N, C-alpha and C positions, 0 to 999 in steps of 0.2 A: 146655599151658603157655602163659603169657602171652607169652613171648618168641618163640614160633614162628608167630605170626599176622602176616602182612604187612599193613601199613597204607599202603604205597605209598612211592615215592621221596621225595616232598615231606616227608612226616612223618619219613622216615629222616634227612634233612638237619637238620630241626628238632631231632630227638632227639640227633643227633651234636653239634650246636652246644650243646645243653643239657649233654650229657655232658662235653665238653671243658672248658667253663667251670666246671662243678660240681667236677670233679677239681682244677682250678686253685685254686678257692676253698678246698677242703678241704686241699690241700697248704699253703696259706697261712693255715690256721686259727689265729687268735690271733697272726698275724704282727706286726701293728702294736703290740700290747702287748709282745711279745717284743723288738721293735726299741727300743721306748721304754725297756725295762728294761736291755737289754744295751748299747745304743749311747748312749742319752741319760741313763742312770742315773736314770730316773724312779722316784718312790716310789709307794706304793699309792694315794694320793689322786690323783696325776696319771694313773695307769693307769685308775682307775675313771672319772675325768672324760673320758678319751679314749673309753672304751666308751660311756658314757652320752650324750656329745655326738653321737657318730656316729649313734646310734639316734634320738635325739630330734630333732636338727636336720635330719638326712636325711629323717625322716618328715615334718617340717613343710614342707620344700621340695617333697616329693612330692605334697602336697595339691592344689596347682593343676595339677600335671602330669597327674593322672588325667583331668580333663575335656579337657585339651589333647590327650592321646593319643587319646581317644575319636574325635575327628573328623579323624584323620589315618591314613594307611596305616600298618599296624603293623610291617611288616618294616623299613622305613627307620628307624623309631623304635628298634627293637631293635638294628639295626646301629649307629646313632648312640650308643646307651647303651653298647654293647660298646666302641666306639672311645674314648669318653670315659673309661671305666674303664681301658682299655689305657694311654692317655696319662697319666692321673692316677697310676696305680700305678707306671708307669715313671719318674715324677719322683722316686720315693724312691731307687732305686739310683743314679740320676744325681746327686742331691744328696749321697748317701752317698760316691760316688766323688770328688766335688769337695770334700768336707769341709764341706758347707753344710747338712746335714740338721738340722732343729730340731723341737721339739715342736709348734709351731703348724702346720707343714706336715703332720705326722701327723694332726692334728685336721681340717684342711681336706680331706685325702685321705679320711679316714673319712666325713666328711659328704657329699662328692661321690659317693663310691662307694655309700654308703647310699641316696641319692636316686636314683642311676642304677639300682640294683638294684630298687627298688620300681617305677620306671617301666617297666623291662624286663619285670618280672613281670606287670604289668597288660597290656602289649602282647602278651606271649607267650600269655596265656590267651585273648585274642581271636583271635590267630593260630591257636592250636590248634583252637578251635571252628570256624574257617573251613576248616581243612584236613581235619578228621577227621569222618566221619559220626557222628551222635548215638549210634548203637549201638556205636561203637568208642571212645568217649571213655574208658570205664573201662579198656580195654586200654592206651590211650595213657598215661593217668595212672598206671597200674600200672607201666609201663616207666620213667616219670620217677621214681617213688618208688623203684623197684629201683635205678636209677642213683644216686640221691641217697644211699641207705644204703650202697651199695658204695663210693662215694667217701668217705663218712664213716668207713667201716671202715678203709680203707687210706691215706687222705690224710694225716691228722695224724701217724701214726707215721713215714711217709716224709718228711713235711715237717720234723719235728723232727730226723730223722737228717740231712737235707740241710743244715739250718742248722748242725748240729755239724760237718759235713764242709766246707762251702763258704762259710759266713758268714751273718750275720743277714738280709741282704736277698735271699738266694737264692730263697726261696719267693714273695716279693712279685714278683720278676721273672718267675717261672714263672706266677703268677696273671695278670699283665699280658699275657703272651704267649697265655695260654689265651683271653682275651677277643678277641684278634686273630683266632685260629682260629675262635672262635664267630661273629664277624662274617662271616668267609668262608663258614662253613657256612650261615648264614641267607641270604646272598647266593646260594648255590648252590641254594636251594629252587626257584627258577625259577617259570615259569608266571606267569599274570596274577593279581595280588592283587585281590580284590573291592574296589570303592571304599568308603571309610568312610561311616558315616551322616552326614547333613547336618543342620546346625542349621536351626531354623525361620527364623531371621534371621541373615545373615552377621555374623561378629564376628572380630576379629583375635586374640583371646585368650579365656580362660575368663571367662564372666560370673559375677557374684557368686552367683547361684542355682545355677550348675552346680558350684560347689566342694563343695557338700554333697549333690549329687544321689545319689552312691553310697551315702552313709549313709541318706538318705531312702528309697531303694529297699529297702535291706536291712531297715530297721526297720519298713517297711510291709508287707513280704513275710512272711506267717506261716510259710512253709517255711524261709526263711533266717534269720529273726530269732533263734530259739533257738540255732541252730548257731553264729551269729555270736558270741553271748555265751559259749557253751560253749567254742568254739575259743580265744577271747581269754583266758578264765580258765585253761583247761588249759595253754596255752602259757606264760602268764605265771607260773603256779605251778611248772611243771616247770623253767623257766629260772631262776626265783628261787632254787631249791635248788642249782643247779650250783656257784656259788662257795662256798656253805655246805658242800657235800660236800667240795670241795677243801680248805677250811679244816680240816674235821674229820679227813679221812683223812690229809692231809699234816702235820697238827699233832699233836693229842693221841693219835690212833690209831697214828701212827708208820709209815704206809705209805710206801714209796719211790715216787718219781715214776713209775718204770716200772710199778709195781703199780697206781697210780692210772690211768695210761693204759690198762693192760690191762683194768681193771674197767669202763671206759666204751667201750673200743674193740671188744672181743670181742662184746658183746651186739648190736652193730649188725647182726650176721648175722640177728637176728630181724626187722629191717626188711626185709631181702632176702627172707626166708621169707614174711613176711606179704604183701608186695606180689606175690609169685608165687602165693600161695594165693587172693587176693581174688576173682579171676574164678570159680574153682571154687566158692567158698563162695556167691557171689551166684547162680550157676546152680542151686545146690541149695536155698538158703534164701530167696533174694530180696534185693534191694538194701537195702531199709529194715531188715529184721531184722538183717542183717550189720552195717550201719552203726550201728544202735542198740546191738547187743551189743558190738561192738568199742569203741565210744565209751564205753560204761558200764564195760567192763573196764579201759580206760585209766586210770580214776580210782582203781583199787584198789591201786596199787603203791607210790606215793611214800611213804606212811606207814611202810612197812617200813624205809625208809632211816634212820629215826630210831633204829633198834635195832641199827645196825651196830656191831660190836665189833672189836677188833684181831685180827691174825693171819689164818691161812688161812680160818677160818670166816667172819670178817667179809668177806674178799675174795669168797668164794663167794656170800655173801648179796647183795652189791652186784651181782655178775654176774647172778645169777638174777632179782633185782628188775628190773634194767635190761633183761634179755632179755625178760621178760614185758611190760614197758611198751613197749619198742620194737617188739615183734611186734604188739601191739595197734595201735600207731600206724601200722605198715606196712600194716595192713588198712584202718584208718579213713581215713587221709589221702587215698589215691586215690579212695575213695568220696565223701569230702567235696568234693574238687576236681571230680569228675564231677557230683555233685548240684548244686553251685553253678553250674556252667556250664549244666546243664539248666534251672535255674530262672531264668536270666538271659537276657534277649533280647540278640541280637547288637548292638543299638544302644546298649547300656550296659554291656558286659562290662568294658571298661577302667576305667570309673569305679567299678564295683562292686568289682573286684579291688583297685584302688588303695585304696579306702576300707577294705577288709578288711585289707590288708597294713599300712597306716598304723596302724590301730587295734591290730593285733597287736604291731607294733614298739614303740609307745608304752606299751602295757600291760606288755610285757616289761621295758622300761626302768624304769617306775614301780614294778612289783612287785619287781624285783631290788633297787632302792634301798630300798624299804620293808622288805623281808625282811633286808637288811643291817643296818638300824637295829634291827629286832626281834632279830636274832642278837646284836647288840652288847649289848642289854639282858638277854636271857634265855639266850644261848648258842646255838650252831648247831643242836644236837640238838633243842631245843625249837622253834626256828623251822622246822626241817624237818618236825617232827610237826604243827605248825600248818598248814603247806601241805598235808600229806597229809590232814588232817581236812577241810579246805576242799574238796579235790579230790573227796572222797567225795560231796559234794553236787552236783557239776557234772552228773551224769547227769540230774538234774531238768530241765536245759535242753535235753535232746535231744528232737527231735520224736517224738511218740507214734504218729503214723500216717503212712503213705506219702502223698506228694502227686505228682500227675502233673507232668511237665515243662511249663514255660511255653511255649505255642505261640509260634513266631516271629511278630513283628508285633503281639502282644497288648500293649495299653497297660500300663505298669507301675503298680502300685497305690501310687504315691508321692504322689499329690495335687498333682503339678506339671503 
């Protein structure tokens, strides 16, 4: 089993920090829109603007932070990102208690937290690569994936229950505190962190050429380029259908909110199962075959959501479709994370991960908005079907053959 193999004390603290912050995030899932609705009485347009602004502006702010992170020690950056999120999120219950909470503050918090998330993710990937031997990267990423799906399964139901019992800002407070504990966990990793890569010429901040270095590296790398487009399109199409399913199930199909939550909460067990099976599958079939198969199977599920009907049969169909999709993601995601680190030299991990994450966030925001317009013109069921059909083509972007990991110190094929 993945969970029985020791990766050392330092990885244990990194994993613990990731776990506590992920649980906090899932407890506060959709907390800002809920606060906007319950406390500020915001309408659909304001709630949509809150979500889109946080994604888009947070991603834009993260663009120069990738190169900045690359040339600094990663653990202090991760601690700073945690403390920034702690203080920023804690401003919401403070303003609420004083009667000063406003919509603009929610937007600012969403933007700051979004930028800090992307920055921390870039730094944590580089930190993981430095702490864990290459042969153990899949084990480590499998544990992160397992933790993520476990938190996704239990966090939102507990969070909504806590809001009902203790008030609308309860889960935001819990999320803020989780980042404080995460910072303490990263601090406890201990040991001496390897010095960061050095620029060829000293500079106080990111140079213009460095801002696009992550994208140049990905697009010039024949191993990463197809996966980059595949991941962006898949994530964008999957997330674009989420609000459409909510509209369809809670509207015309007449499902109760608890049934909707059940339909998307229970299948998260598939992510846990997939992340626990991935190492065994790779040992039997090989990394590339498993990544290709799970990536291709990921694309086969969304189309079925367009055929959901009312009643118990419709609920079962959603659960089964989501279970299949999430199980495939639970296998594919740690393989992608491992493969990406293997193909990226230690001197450009932060820039590469930052570019990848920024692209994913912007794609999700753009496709969610586009599919909202499409649903308005054709109806949610037709828009979901369109997303499902497009997803069937995404396996064409998966790499057809295995590639060896990039040797450390090898120049990147970016033309820079």
